PDB file of N, H, CA, C and O in Angstrom:
ATOM      1  N   MET A   1      84.323 207.291-123.312  1.00  0.00           N
ATOM      2  CA  MET A   1      84.421 207.287-121.874  1.00  0.00           C
ATOM      3  C   MET A   1      84.855 208.682-121.426  1.00  0.00           C
ATOM      4  O   MET A   1      85.852 209.218-121.909  1.00  0.00           O
ATOM      5  N   PHE A   2      84.115 209.245-120.524  1.00  0.00           N
ATOM      6  H   PHE A   2      83.305 208.810-120.132  1.00  0.00           H
ATOM      7  CA  PHE A   2      84.390 210.577-120.009  1.00  0.00           C
ATOM      8  C   PHE A   2      85.063 210.452-118.639  1.00  0.00           C
ATOM      9  O   PHE A   2      84.569 209.745-117.760  1.00  0.00           O
ATOM     10  N   TYR A   3      86.181 211.138-118.467  1.00  0.00           N
ATOM     11  H   TYR A   3      86.582 211.713-119.180  1.00  0.00           H
ATOM     12  CA  TYR A   3      86.939 211.104-117.217  1.00  0.00           C
ATOM     13  C   TYR A   3      87.076 212.508-116.639  1.00  0.00           C
ATOM     14  O   TYR A   3      87.036 213.500-117.367  1.00  0.00           O
ATOM     15  N   ASN A   4      87.238 212.574-115.314  1.00  0.00           N
ATOM     16  H   ASN A   4      87.270 211.767-114.723  1.00  0.00           H
ATOM     17  CA  ASN A   4      87.505 213.869-114.688  1.00  0.00           C
ATOM     18  C   ASN A   4      89.010 214.086-114.568  1.00  0.00           C
ATOM     19  O   ASN A   4      89.797 213.262-115.034  1.00  0.00           O
ATOM     20  N   ILE A   5      89.405 215.179-113.952  1.00  0.00           N
ATOM     21  H   ILE A   5      88.765 215.848-113.574  1.00  0.00           H
ATOM     22  CA  ILE A   5      90.820 215.547-113.851  1.00  0.00           C
ATOM     23  C   ILE A   5      91.610 214.557-112.984  1.00  0.00           C
ATOM     24  O   ILE A   5      92.832 214.466-113.098  1.00  0.00           O
ATOM     25  N   HIS A   6      90.903 213.815-112.116  1.00  0.00           N
ATOM     26  H   HIS A   6      89.910 213.889-112.023  1.00  0.00           H
ATOM     27  CA  HIS A   6      91.545 212.827-111.243  1.00  0.00           C
ATOM     28  C   HIS A   6      91.536 211.436-111.871  1.00  0.00           C
ATOM     29  O   HIS A   6      91.830 210.446-111.201  1.00  0.00           O
ATOM     30  N   ASP A   7      91.201 211.363-113.148  1.00  0.00           N
ATOM     31  H   ASP A   7      90.962 212.167-113.693  1.00  0.00           H
ATOM     32  CA  ASP A   7      91.159 210.115-113.918  1.00  0.00           C
ATOM     33  C   ASP A   7      90.095 209.141-113.422  1.00  0.00           C
ATOM     34  O   ASP A   7      90.239 207.929-113.588  1.00  0.00           O
ATOM     35  N   GLU A   8      89.032 209.659-112.815  1.00  0.00           N
ATOM     36  H   GLU A   8      88.915 210.643-112.680  1.00  0.00           H
ATOM     37  CA  GLU A   8      87.906 208.833-112.393  1.00  0.00           C
ATOM     38  C   GLU A   8      86.907 208.775-113.550  1.00  0.00           C
ATOM     39  O   GLU A   8      86.635 209.788-114.194  1.00  0.00           O
ATOM     40  N   LEU A   9      86.373 207.606-113.803  1.00  0.00           N
ATOM     41  H   LEU A   9      86.593 206.783-113.280  1.00  0.00           H
ATOM     42  CA  LEU A   9      85.411 207.429-114.890  1.00  0.00           C
ATOM     43  C   LEU A   9      84.074 208.041-114.495  1.00  0.00           C
ATOM     44  O   LEU A   9      83.482 207.667-113.483  1.00  0.00           O
ATOM     45  N   LEU A  10      83.607 208.985-115.306  1.00  0.00           N
ATOM     46  H   LEU A  10      84.088 209.288-116.129  1.00  0.00           H
ATOM     47  CA  LEU A  10      82.338 209.638-115.037  1.00  0.00           C
ATOM     48  C   LEU A  10      81.180 208.976-115.775  1.00  0.00           C
ATOM     49  O   LEU A  10      80.125 208.727-115.191  1.00  0.00           O
ATOM     50  N   PHE A  11      81.382 208.695-117.059  1.00  0.00           N
ATOM     51  H   PHE A  11      82.239 208.898-117.533  1.00  0.00           H
ATOM     52  CA  PHE A  11      80.283 208.203-117.886  1.00  0.00           C
ATOM     53  C   PHE A  11      80.820 207.397-119.062  1.00  0.00           C
ATOM     54  O   PHE A  11      81.846 207.741-119.648  1.00  0.00           O
ATOM     55  N   VAL A  12      80.116 206.326-119.399  1.00  0.00           N
ATOM     56  H   VAL A  12      79.282 206.047-118.923  1.00  0.00           H
ATOM     57  CA  VAL A  12      80.440 205.506-120.562  1.00  0.00           C
ATOM     58  C   VAL A  12      79.236 205.533-121.486  1.00  0.00           C
ATOM     59  O   VAL A  12      78.101 205.341-121.050  1.00  0.00           O
ATOM     60  N   GLY A  13      79.489 205.771-122.754  1.00  0.00           N
ATOM     61  H   GLY A  13      80.411 205.927-123.108  1.00  0.00           H
ATOM     62  CA  GLY A  13      78.404 205.767-123.717  1.00  0.00           C
ATOM     63  C   GLY A  13      78.847 205.107-125.001  1.00  0.00           C
ATOM     64  O   GLY A  13      80.033 204.873-125.229  1.00  0.00           O
ATOM     65  N   LYS A  14      77.868 204.812-125.833  1.00  0.00           N
ATOM     66  H   LYS A  14      76.904 205.002-125.648  1.00  0.00           H
ATOM     67  CA  LYS A  14      78.208 204.230-127.131  1.00  0.00           C
ATOM     68  C   LYS A  14      77.473 205.008-128.209  1.00  0.00           C
ATOM     69  O   LYS A  14      76.421 205.600-127.969  1.00  0.00           O
ATOM     70  N   ALA A  15      78.059 204.993-129.414  1.00  0.00           N
ATOM     71  H   ALA A  15      78.914 204.513-129.609  1.00  0.00           H
ATOM     72  CA  ALA A  15      77.468 205.759-130.508  1.00  0.00           C
ATOM     73  C   ALA A  15      77.929 205.205-131.843  1.00  0.00           C
ATOM     74  O   ALA A  15      79.031 204.670-131.962  1.00  0.00           O
ATOM     75  N   ARG A  16      77.080 205.337-132.835  1.00  0.00           N
ATOM     76  H   ARG A  16      76.185 205.771-132.738  1.00  0.00           H
ATOM     77  CA  ARG A  16      77.490 204.999-134.194  1.00  0.00           C
ATOM     78  C   ARG A  16      78.171 206.189-134.832  1.00  0.00           C
ATOM     79  O   ARG A  16      79.120 206.028-135.600  1.00  0.00           O
ATOM     80  N   LYS A  17      77.695 207.386-134.521  1.00  0.00           N
ATOM     81  H   LYS A  17      76.924 207.517-133.897  1.00  0.00           H
ATOM     82  CA  LYS A  17      78.290 208.622-135.045  1.00  0.00           C
ATOM     83  C   LYS A  17      78.858 209.387-133.859  1.00  0.00           C
ATOM     84  O   LYS A  17      78.157 210.136-133.178  1.00  0.00           O
ATOM     85  N   LEU A  18      80.131 209.177-133.636  1.00  0.00           N
ATOM     86  H   LEU A  18      80.700 208.569-134.189  1.00  0.00           H
ATOM     87  CA  LEU A  18      80.796 209.657-132.424  1.00  0.00           C
ATOM     88  C   LEU A  18      80.763 211.175-132.275  1.00  0.00           C
ATOM     89  O   LEU A  18      80.442 211.682-131.201  1.00  0.00           O
ATOM     90  N   ARG A  19      81.088 211.896-133.328  1.00  0.00           N
ATOM     91  H   ARG A  19      81.350 211.484-134.201  1.00  0.00           H
ATOM     92  CA  ARG A  19      81.143 213.359-133.249  1.00  0.00           C
ATOM     93  C   ARG A  19      79.791 213.937-132.816  1.00  0.00           C
ATOM     94  O   ARG A  19      79.733 214.806-131.945  1.00  0.00           O
ATOM     95  N   GLN A  20      78.709 213.452-133.426  1.00  0.00           N
ATOM     96  H   GLN A  20      78.756 212.747-134.133  1.00  0.00           H
ATOM     97  CA  GLN A  20      77.369 213.947-133.082  1.00  0.00           C
ATOM     98  C   GLN A  20      76.999 213.606-131.648  1.00  0.00           C
ATOM     99  O   GLN A  20      76.397 214.418-130.945  1.00  0.00           O
ATOM    100  N   ARG A  21      77.362 212.399-131.214  1.00  0.00           N
ATOM    101  H   ARG A  21      77.851 211.740-131.785  1.00  0.00           H
ATOM    102  CA  ARG A  21      76.998 211.965-129.864  1.00  0.00           C
ATOM    103  C   ARG A  21      77.731 212.771-128.793  1.00  0.00           C
ATOM    104  O   ARG A  21      77.126 213.176-127.801  1.00  0.00           O
ATOM    105  N   ILE A  22      79.004 213.000-128.986  1.00  0.00           N
ATOM    106  H   ILE A  22      79.495 212.671-129.793  1.00  0.00           H
ATOM    107  CA  ILE A  22      79.761 213.789-128.008  1.00  0.00           C
ATOM    108  C   ILE A  22      79.236 215.217-127.972  1.00  0.00           C
ATOM    109  O   ILE A  22      79.075 215.799-126.900  1.00  0.00           O
ATOM    110  N   LYS A  23      78.973 215.774-129.139  1.00  0.00           N
ATOM    111  H   LYS A  23      79.103 215.301-130.010  1.00  0.00           H
ATOM    112  CA  LYS A  23      78.419 217.130-129.209  1.00  0.00           C
ATOM    113  C   LYS A  23      77.090 217.204-128.456  1.00  0.00           C
ATOM    114  O   LYS A  23      76.821 218.170-127.743  1.00  0.00           O
ATOM    115  N   LYS A  24      76.270 216.177-128.623  1.00  0.00           N
ATOM    116  H   LYS A  24      76.489 215.391-129.202  1.00  0.00           H
ATOM    117  CA  LYS A  24      74.968 216.146-127.962  1.00  0.00           C
ATOM    118  C   LYS A  24      75.114 216.120-126.437  1.00  0.00           C
ATOM    119  O   LYS A  24      74.326 216.743-125.726  1.00  0.00           O
ATOM    120  N   HIS A  25      76.118 215.402-125.941  1.00  0.00           N
ATOM    121  H   HIS A  25      76.758 214.895-126.519  1.00  0.00           H
ATOM    122  CA  HIS A  25      76.335 215.346-124.494  1.00  0.00           C
ATOM    123  C   HIS A  25      76.651 216.732-123.923  1.00  0.00           C
ATOM    124  O   HIS A  25      76.320 217.016-122.772  1.00  0.00           O
ATOM    125  N   PHE A  26      77.270 217.569-124.696  1.00  0.00           N
ATOM    126  H   PHE A  26      77.540 217.339-125.631  1.00  0.00           H
ATOM    127  CA  PHE A  26      77.645 218.899-124.197  1.00  0.00           C
ATOM    128  C   PHE A  26      76.622 219.980-124.509  1.00  0.00           C
ATOM    129  O   PHE A  26      76.731 221.090-123.988  1.00  0.00           O
ATOM    130  N   GLU A  27      75.638 219.691-125.338  1.00  0.00           N
ATOM    131  H   GLU A  27      75.550 218.789-125.762  1.00  0.00           H
ATOM    132  CA  GLU A  27      74.641 220.699-125.692  1.00  0.00           C
ATOM    133  C   GLU A  27      73.229 220.334-125.266  1.00  0.00           C
ATOM    134  O   GLU A  27      72.406 221.222-125.043  1.00  0.00           O
ATOM    135  N   ASP A  28      72.934 219.054-125.151  1.00  0.00           N
ATOM    136  H   ASP A  28      73.602 218.333-125.333  1.00  0.00           H
ATOM    137  CA  ASP A  28      71.579 218.578-124.914  1.00  0.00           C
ATOM    138  C   ASP A  28      71.145 218.809-123.473  1.00  0.00           C
ATOM    139  O   ASP A  28      71.965 218.789-122.555  1.00  0.00           O
ATOM    140  N   THR A  29      69.861 219.027-123.287  1.00  0.00           N
ATOM    141  H   THR A  29      69.195 219.044-124.032  1.00  0.00           H
ATOM    142  CA  THR A  29      69.332 219.245-121.932  1.00  0.00           C
ATOM    143  C   THR A  29      68.929 217.941-121.251  1.00  0.00           C
ATOM    144  O   THR A  29      68.610 217.947-120.062  1.00  0.00           O
ATOM    145  N   VAL A  30      68.938 216.830-121.970  1.00  0.00           N
ATOM    146  H   VAL A  30      69.197 216.825-122.936  1.00  0.00           H
ATOM    147  CA  VAL A  30      68.557 215.545-121.378  1.00  0.00           C
ATOM    148  C   VAL A  30      69.733 214.578-121.257  1.00  0.00           C
ATOM    149  O   VAL A  30      69.538 213.413-120.912  1.00  0.00           O
ATOM    150  N   SER A  31      70.926 215.035-121.530  1.00  0.00           N
ATOM    151  H   SER A  31      71.085 215.981-121.811  1.00  0.00           H
ATOM    152  CA  SER A  31      72.114 214.188-121.422  1.00  0.00           C
ATOM    153  C   SER A  31      72.301 213.727-119.972  1.00  0.00           C
ATOM    154  O   SER A  31      72.076 214.504-119.044  1.00  0.00           O
ATOM    155  N   PRO A  32      72.710 212.475-119.772  1.00  0.00           N
ATOM    156  CA  PRO A  32      72.944 211.986-118.404  1.00  0.00           C
ATOM    157  C   PRO A  32      74.026 212.773-117.654  1.00  0.00           C
ATOM    158  O   PRO A  32      74.065 212.752-116.424  1.00  0.00           O
ATOM    159  N   ILE A  33      74.888 213.454-118.377  1.00  0.00           N
ATOM    160  H   ILE A  33      74.856 213.471-119.377  1.00  0.00           H
ATOM    161  CA  ILE A  33      75.949 214.220-117.705  1.00  0.00           C
ATOM    162  C   ILE A  33      75.698 215.729-117.769  1.00  0.00           C
ATOM    163  O   ILE A  33      76.624 216.519-117.582  1.00  0.00           O
ATOM    164  N   LYS A  34      74.460 216.128-118.031  1.00  0.00           N
ATOM    165  H   LYS A  34      73.708 215.486-118.183  1.00  0.00           H
ATOM    166  CA  LYS A  34      74.173 217.562-118.220  1.00  0.00           C
ATOM    167  C   LYS A  34      74.564 218.426-117.018  1.00  0.00           C
ATOM    168  O   LYS A  34      74.950 219.581-117.198  1.00  0.00           O
ATOM    169  N   HIS A  35      74.474 217.899-115.817  1.00  0.00           N
ATOM    170  H   HIS A  35      74.160 216.961-115.671  1.00  0.00           H
ATOM    171  CA  HIS A  35      74.837 218.680-114.623  1.00  0.00           C
ATOM    172  C   HIS A  35      76.313 218.513-114.246  1.00  0.00           C
ATOM    173  O   HIS A  35      76.786 219.118-113.284  1.00  0.00           O
ATOM    174  N   HIS A  36      77.027 217.696-115.003  1.00  0.00           N
ATOM    175  H   HIS A  36      76.643 217.205-115.784  1.00  0.00           H
ATOM    176  CA  HIS A  36      78.407 217.378-114.654  1.00  0.00           C
ATOM    177  C   HIS A  36      79.378 217.659-115.793  1.00  0.00           C
ATOM    178  O   HIS A  36      80.504 217.160-115.780  1.00  0.00           O
ATOM    179  N   ARG A  37      78.969 218.436-116.761  1.00  0.00           N
ATOM    180  H   ARG A  37      78.055 218.841-116.772  1.00  0.00           H
ATOM    181  CA  ARG A  37      79.805 218.728-117.931  1.00  0.00           C
ATOM    182  C   ARG A  37      81.120 219.393-117.554  1.00  0.00           C
ATOM    183  O   ARG A  37      82.143 219.166-118.200  1.00  0.00           O
ATOM    184  N   ASP A  38      81.093 220.205-116.519  1.00  0.00           N
ATOM    185  H   ASP A  38      80.262 220.389-115.995  1.00  0.00           H
ATOM    186  CA  ASP A  38      82.309 220.907-116.094  1.00  0.00           C
ATOM    187  C   ASP A  38      83.360 219.952-115.522  1.00  0.00           C
ATOM    188  O   ASP A  38      84.542 220.291-115.455  1.00  0.00           O
ATOM    189  N   GLU A  39      82.928 218.764-115.114  1.00  0.00           N
ATOM    190  H   GLU A  39      81.968 218.488-115.168  1.00  0.00           H
ATOM    191  CA  GLU A  39      83.856 217.776-114.550  1.00  0.00           C
ATOM    192  C   GLU A  39      84.685 217.081-115.627  1.00  0.00           C
ATOM    193  O   GLU A  39      85.780 216.595-115.345  1.00  0.00           O
ATOM    194  N   VAL A  40      84.173 217.027-116.858  1.00  0.00           N
ATOM    195  H   VAL A  40      83.283 217.422-117.087  1.00  0.00           H
ATOM    196  CA  VAL A  40      84.840 216.269-117.921  1.00  0.00           C
ATOM    197  C   VAL A  40      86.163 216.924-118.284  1.00  0.00           C
ATOM    198  O   VAL A  40      86.225 218.096-118.655  1.00  0.00           O
ATOM    199  N   TYR A  41      87.218 216.125-118.163  1.00  0.00           N
ATOM    200  H   TYR A  41      87.168 215.173-117.862  1.00  0.00           H
ATOM    201  CA  TYR A  41      88.570 216.600-118.457  1.00  0.00           C
ATOM    202  C   TYR A  41      89.162 215.862-119.650  1.00  0.00           C
ATOM    203  O   TYR A  41      89.947 216.421-120.416  1.00  0.00           O
ATOM    204  N   LYS A  42      88.774 214.598-119.795  1.00  0.00           N
ATOM    205  H   LYS A  42      88.136 214.144-119.173  1.00  0.00           H
ATOM    206  CA  LYS A  42      89.353 213.757-120.840  1.00  0.00           C
ATOM    207  C   LYS A  42      88.278 212.835-121.408  1.00  0.00           C
ATOM    208  O   LYS A  42      87.405 212.358-120.683  1.00  0.00           O
ATOM    209  N   ILE A  43      88.354 212.594-122.709  1.00  0.00           N
ATOM    210  H   ILE A  43      89.064 212.982-123.298  1.00  0.00           H
ATOM    211  CA  ILE A  43      87.451 211.655-123.377  1.00  0.00           C
ATOM    212  C   ILE A  43      88.309 210.601-124.060  1.00  0.00           C
ATOM    213  O   ILE A  43      89.234 210.925-124.804  1.00  0.00           O
ATOM    214  N   GLU A  44      87.993 209.331-123.800  1.00  0.00           N
ATOM    215  H   GLU A  44      87.241 209.068-123.196  1.00  0.00           H
ATOM    216  CA  GLU A  44      88.681 208.221-124.461  1.00  0.00           C
ATOM    217  C   GLU A  44      87.693 207.480-125.343  1.00  0.00           C
ATOM    218  O   GLU A  44      86.506 207.393-125.031  1.00  0.00           O
ATOM    219  N   VAL A  45      88.201 206.942-126.456  1.00  0.00           N
ATOM    220  H   VAL A  45      89.166 207.012-126.709  1.00  0.00           H
ATOM    221  CA  VAL A  45      87.361 206.228-127.404  1.00  0.00           C
ATOM    222  C   VAL A  45      87.899 204.818-127.595  1.00  0.00           C
ATOM    223  O   VAL A  45      89.107 204.616-127.713  1.00  0.00           O
ATOM    224  N   CYS A  46      87.005 203.858-127.625  1.00  0.00           N
ATOM    225  H   CYS A  46      86.023 204.023-127.530  1.00  0.00           H
ATOM    226  CA  CYS A  46      87.336 202.469-127.914  1.00  0.00           C
ATOM    227  C   CYS A  46      86.388 202.022-129.025  1.00  0.00           C
ATOM    228  O   CYS A  46      85.170 202.129-128.883  1.00  0.00           O
ATOM    229  N   VAL A  47      86.933 201.531-130.109  1.00  0.00           N
ATOM    230  H   VAL A  47      87.923 201.443-130.224  1.00  0.00           H
ATOM    231  CA  VAL A  47      86.114 201.122-131.255  1.00  0.00           C
ATOM    232  C   VAL A  47      85.813 199.631-131.163  1.00  0.00           C
ATOM    233  O   VAL A  47      86.718 198.798-131.121  1.00  0.00           O
ATOM    234  N   VAL A  48      84.510 199.313-131.132  1.00  0.00           N
ATOM    235  H   VAL A  48      83.775 199.990-131.166  1.00  0.00           H
ATOM    236  CA  VAL A  48      84.036 197.929-131.137  1.00  0.00           C
ATOM    237  C   VAL A  48      82.997 197.846-132.245  1.00  0.00           C
ATOM    238  O   VAL A  48      81.964 198.511-132.177  1.00  0.00           O
ATOM    239  N   ASP A  49      83.261 197.041-133.258  1.00  0.00           N
ATOM    240  H   ASP A  49      84.101 196.500-133.313  1.00  0.00           H
ATOM    241  CA  ASP A  49      82.408 197.000-134.442  1.00  0.00           C
ATOM    242  C   ASP A  49      81.080 196.277-134.243  1.00  0.00           C
ATOM    243  O   ASP A  49      80.046 196.753-134.713  1.00  0.00           O
ATOM    244  N   ASP A  50      81.089 195.165-133.572  1.00  0.00           N
ATOM    245  H   ASP A  50      81.928 194.778-133.190  1.00  0.00           H
ATOM    246  CA  ASP A  50      79.877 194.356-133.412  1.00  0.00           C
ATOM    247  C   ASP A  50      78.936 194.983-132.377  1.00  0.00           C
ATOM    248  O   ASP A  50      79.363 195.252-131.254  1.00  0.00           O
ATOM    249  N   PRO A  51      77.655 195.222-132.730  1.00  0.00           N
ATOM    250  CA  PRO A  51      76.716 195.864-131.794  1.00  0.00           C
ATOM    251  C   PRO A  51      76.523 195.109-130.481  1.00  0.00           C
ATOM    252  O   PRO A  51      76.432 195.737-129.426  1.00  0.00           O
ATOM    253  N   MET A  52      76.460 193.779-130.520  1.00  0.00           N
ATOM    254  H   MET A  52      76.534 193.269-131.377  1.00  0.00           H
ATOM    255  CA  MET A  52      76.279 193.021-129.289  1.00  0.00           C
ATOM    256  C   MET A  52      77.528 193.109-128.410  1.00  0.00           C
ATOM    257  O   MET A  52      77.423 193.265-127.194  1.00  0.00           O
ATOM    258  N   GLU A  53      78.689 193.010-129.016  1.00  0.00           N
ATOM    259  H   GLU A  53      78.774 192.883-130.004  1.00  0.00           H
ATOM    260  CA  GLU A  53      79.928 193.144-128.255  1.00  0.00           C
ATOM    261  C   GLU A  53      80.061 194.542-127.674  1.00  0.00           C
ATOM    262  O   GLU A  53      80.613 194.713-126.587  1.00  0.00           O
ATOM    263  N   ARG A  54      79.556 195.549-128.394  1.00  0.00           N
ATOM    264  H   ARG A  54      79.108 195.410-129.277  1.00  0.00           H
ATOM    265  CA  ARG A  54      79.585 196.934-127.915  1.00  0.00           C
ATOM    266  C   ARG A  54      78.762 197.072-126.639  1.00  0.00           C
ATOM    267  O   ARG A  54      79.203 197.709-125.681  1.00  0.00           O
ATOM    268  N   ASP A  55      77.562 196.475-126.621  1.00  0.00           N
ATOM    269  H   ASP A  55      77.204 195.957-127.398  1.00  0.00           H
ATOM    270  CA  ASP A  55      76.722 196.517-125.420  1.00  0.00           C
ATOM    271  C   ASP A  55      77.389 195.805-124.247  1.00  0.00           C
ATOM    272  O   ASP A  55      77.378 196.300-123.120  1.00  0.00           O
ATOM    273  N   ILE A  56      77.966 194.644-124.525  1.00  0.00           N
ATOM    274  H   ILE A  56      77.974 194.242-125.441  1.00  0.00           H
ATOM    275  CA  ILE A  56      78.631 193.878-123.476  1.00  0.00           C
ATOM    276  C   ILE A  56      79.829 194.652-122.927  1.00  0.00           C
ATOM    277  O   ILE A  56      80.022 194.723-121.713  1.00  0.00           O
ATOM    278  N   TYR A  57      80.621 195.222-123.809  1.00  0.00           N
ATOM    279  H   TYR A  57      80.464 195.164-124.795  1.00  0.00           H
ATOM    280  CA  TYR A  57      81.809 195.972-123.380  1.00  0.00           C
ATOM    281  C   TYR A  57      81.425 197.212-122.570  1.00  0.00           C
ATOM    282  O   TYR A  57      82.066 197.531-121.569  1.00  0.00           O
ATOM    283  N   GLU A  58      80.377 197.905-123.012  1.00  0.00           N
ATOM    284  H   GLU A  58      79.856 197.645-123.825  1.00  0.00           H
ATOM    285  CA  GLU A  58      79.919 199.085-122.276  1.00  0.00           C
ATOM    286  C   GLU A  58      79.534 198.704-120.849  1.00  0.00           C
ATOM    287  O   GLU A  58      79.952 199.359-119.895  1.00  0.00           O
ATOM    288  N   THR A  59      78.739 197.649-120.705  1.00  0.00           N
ATOM    289  H   THR A  59      78.399 197.117-121.481  1.00  0.00           H
ATOM    290  CA  THR A  59      78.312 197.197-119.381  1.00  0.00           C
ATOM    291  C   THR A  59      79.507 196.738-118.548  1.00  0.00           C
ATOM    292  O   THR A  59      79.570 197.006-117.348  1.00  0.00           O
ATOM    293  N   TYR A  60      80.446 196.053-119.178  1.00  0.00           N
ATOM    294  H   TYR A  60      80.395 195.836-120.153  1.00  0.00           H
ATOM    295  CA  TYR A  60      81.656 195.591-118.488  1.00  0.00           C
ATOM    296  C   TYR A  60      82.464 196.772-117.947  1.00  0.00           C
ATOM    297  O   TYR A  60      82.874 196.764-116.786  1.00  0.00           O
ATOM    298  N   ILE A  61      82.693 197.777-118.779  1.00  0.00           N
ATOM    299  H   ILE A  61      82.361 197.784-119.722  1.00  0.00           H
ATOM    300  CA  ILE A  61      83.467 198.957-118.354  1.00  0.00           C
ATOM    301  C   ILE A  61      82.751 199.694-117.218  1.00  0.00           C
ATOM    302  O   ILE A  61      83.380 200.091-116.237  1.00  0.00           O
ATOM    303  N   ILE A  62      81.451 199.871-117.355  1.00  0.00           N
ATOM    304  H   ILE A  62      80.941 199.548-118.152  1.00  0.00           H
ATOM    305  CA  ILE A  62      80.672 200.567-116.321  1.00  0.00           C
ATOM    306  C   ILE A  62      80.839 199.877-114.972  1.00  0.00           C
ATOM    307  O   ILE A  62      81.003 200.538-113.947  1.00  0.00           O
ATOM    308  N   ASN A  63      80.797 198.558-114.977  1.00  0.00           N
ATOM    309  H   ASN A  63      80.663 198.021-115.810  1.00  0.00           H
ATOM    310  CA  ASN A  63      80.813 197.815-113.719  1.00  0.00           C
ATOM    311  C   ASN A  63      82.202 197.493-113.177  1.00  0.00           C
ATOM    312  O   ASN A  63      82.353 197.308-111.969  1.00  0.00           O
ATOM    313  N   THR A  64      83.210 197.421-114.023  1.00  0.00           N
ATOM    314  H   THR A  64      83.088 197.571-115.004  1.00  0.00           H
ATOM    315  CA  THR A  64      84.553 197.158-113.506  1.00  0.00           C
ATOM    316  C   THR A  64      85.259 198.431-113.077  1.00  0.00           C
ATOM    317  O   THR A  64      86.065 198.416-112.146  1.00  0.00           O
ATOM    318  N   GLN A  65      84.957 199.540-113.757  1.00  0.00           N
ATOM    319  H   GLN A  65      84.303 199.552-114.513  1.00  0.00           H
ATOM    320  CA  GLN A  65      85.594 200.812-113.401  1.00  0.00           C
ATOM    321  C   GLN A  65      84.677 201.709-112.573  1.00  0.00           C
ATOM    322  O   GLN A  65      85.048 202.831-112.229  1.00  0.00           O
ATOM    323  N   HIS A  66      83.492 201.220-112.255  1.00  0.00           N
ATOM    324  H   HIS A  66      83.191 200.308-112.535  1.00  0.00           H
ATOM    325  CA  HIS A  66      82.526 201.930-111.411  1.00  0.00           C
ATOM    326  C   HIS A  66      82.235 203.348-111.902  1.00  0.00           C
ATOM    327  O   HIS A  66      82.503 204.334-111.216  1.00  0.00           O
ATOM    328  N   SER A  67      81.689 203.414-113.090  1.00  0.00           N
ATOM    329  H   SER A  67      81.471 202.612-113.647  1.00  0.00           H
ATOM    330  CA  SER A  67      81.315 204.687-113.688  1.00  0.00           C
ATOM    331  C   SER A  67      80.360 205.447-112.766  1.00  0.00           C
ATOM    332  O   SER A  67      79.398 204.880-112.247  1.00  0.00           O
ATOM    333  N   LYS A  68      80.632 206.705-112.575  1.00  0.00           N
ATOM    334  H   LYS A  68      81.413 207.166-112.997  1.00  0.00           H
ATOM    335  CA  LYS A  68      79.907 207.523-111.608  1.00  0.00           C
ATOM    336  C   LYS A  68      78.462 207.841-112.027  1.00  0.00           C
ATOM    337  O   LYS A  68      77.575 207.877-111.174  1.00  0.00           O
ATOM    338  N   TYR A  69      78.215 208.069-113.308  1.00  0.00           N
ATOM    339  H   TYR A  69      78.936 208.039-114.001  1.00  0.00           H
ATOM    340  CA  TYR A  69      76.903 208.529-113.740  1.00  0.00           C
ATOM    341  C   TYR A  69      76.136 207.566-114.643  1.00  0.00           C
ATOM    342  O   TYR A  69      75.106 207.949-115.197  1.00  0.00           O
ATOM    343  N   ASN A  70      76.599 206.347-114.806  1.00  0.00           N
ATOM    344  H   ASN A  70      77.437 206.036-114.355  1.00  0.00           H
ATOM    345  CA  ASN A  70      75.844 205.315-115.518  1.00  0.00           C
ATOM    346  C   ASN A  70      75.095 204.483-114.484  1.00  0.00           C
ATOM    347  O   ASN A  70      75.602 203.458-114.028  1.00  0.00           O
ATOM    348  N   ILE A  71      73.914 204.909-114.120  1.00  0.00           N
ATOM    349  H   ILE A  71      73.503 205.742-114.491  1.00  0.00           H
ATOM    350  CA  ILE A  71      73.206 204.196-113.069  1.00  0.00           C
ATOM    351  C   ILE A  71      72.278 203.113-113.615  1.00  0.00           C
ATOM    352  O   ILE A  71      71.910 202.195-112.883  1.00  0.00           O
ATOM    353  N   ASP A  72      71.897 203.206-114.881  1.00  0.00           N
ATOM    354  H   ASP A  72      72.196 203.953-115.475  1.00  0.00           H
ATOM    355  CA  ASP A  72      70.967 202.222-115.436  1.00  0.00           C
ATOM    356  C   ASP A  72      71.612 200.875-115.750  1.00  0.00           C
ATOM    357  O   ASP A  72      70.910 199.866-115.819  1.00  0.00           O
ATOM    358  N   LYS A  73      72.916 200.834-115.939  1.00  0.00           N
ATOM    359  H   LYS A  73      73.486 201.653-115.883  1.00  0.00           H
ATOM    360  CA  LYS A  73      73.602 199.575-116.246  1.00  0.00           C
ATOM    361  C   LYS A  73      74.584 199.176-115.151  1.00  0.00           C
ATOM    362  O   LYS A  73      75.406 198.283-115.358  1.00  0.00           O
ATOM    363  N   ALA A  74      74.515 199.811-114.012  1.00  0.00           N
ATOM    364  H   ALA A  74      73.847 200.536-113.844  1.00  0.00           H
ATOM    365  CA  ALA A  74      75.448 199.522-112.928  1.00  0.00           C
ATOM    366  C   ALA A  74      74.889 198.424-112.036  1.00  0.00           C
ATOM    367  O   ALA A  74      73.766 198.515-111.541  1.00  0.00           O
ATOM    368  N   PHE A  75      75.702 197.379-111.840  1.00  0.00           N
ATOM    369  H   PHE A  75      76.614 197.306-112.243  1.00  0.00           H
ATOM    370  CA  PHE A  75      75.290 196.272-110.989  1.00  0.00           C
ATOM    371  C   PHE A  75      76.029 196.282-109.661  1.00  0.00           C
ATOM    372  O   PHE A  75      75.794 195.416-108.818  1.00  0.00           O
ATOM    373  N   PHE A  76      76.918 197.248-109.463  1.00  0.00           N
ATOM    374  H   PHE A  76      77.109 197.951-110.148  1.00  0.00           H
ATOM    375  CA  PHE A  76      77.650 197.368-108.211  1.00  0.00           C
ATOM    376  C   PHE A  76      76.923 198.348-107.297  1.00  0.00           C
ATOM    377  O   PHE A  76      76.113 199.150-107.762  1.00  0.00           O
ATOM    378  N   LYS A  77      77.197 198.287-106.049  1.00  0.00           N
ATOM    379  H   LYS A  77      77.854 197.635-105.670  1.00  0.00           H
ATOM    380  CA  LYS A  77      76.597 199.229-105.078  1.00  0.00           C
ATOM    381  C   LYS A  77      77.692 199.905-104.306  1.00  0.00           C
ATOM    382  O   LYS A  77      77.415 200.734-103.439  1.00  0.00           O
TER     383      LYS A  77
END
């Protein structure tokens, strides 16, 4: 979970290989946060082993904390 300096949730993602995925978010040209990398102040990690539970938890966090840049899984307006 990527947060800004005001502790607002910017983006939630999931990965099997965390180090590679975070690195990709800061180097890749197609990352969902590519235009907002300068906003990231803090990264939090939550470990969920089961793949289905991981998907459910990701969607839950996106929608309860109103993630700013996860638009594909956001059900709030």
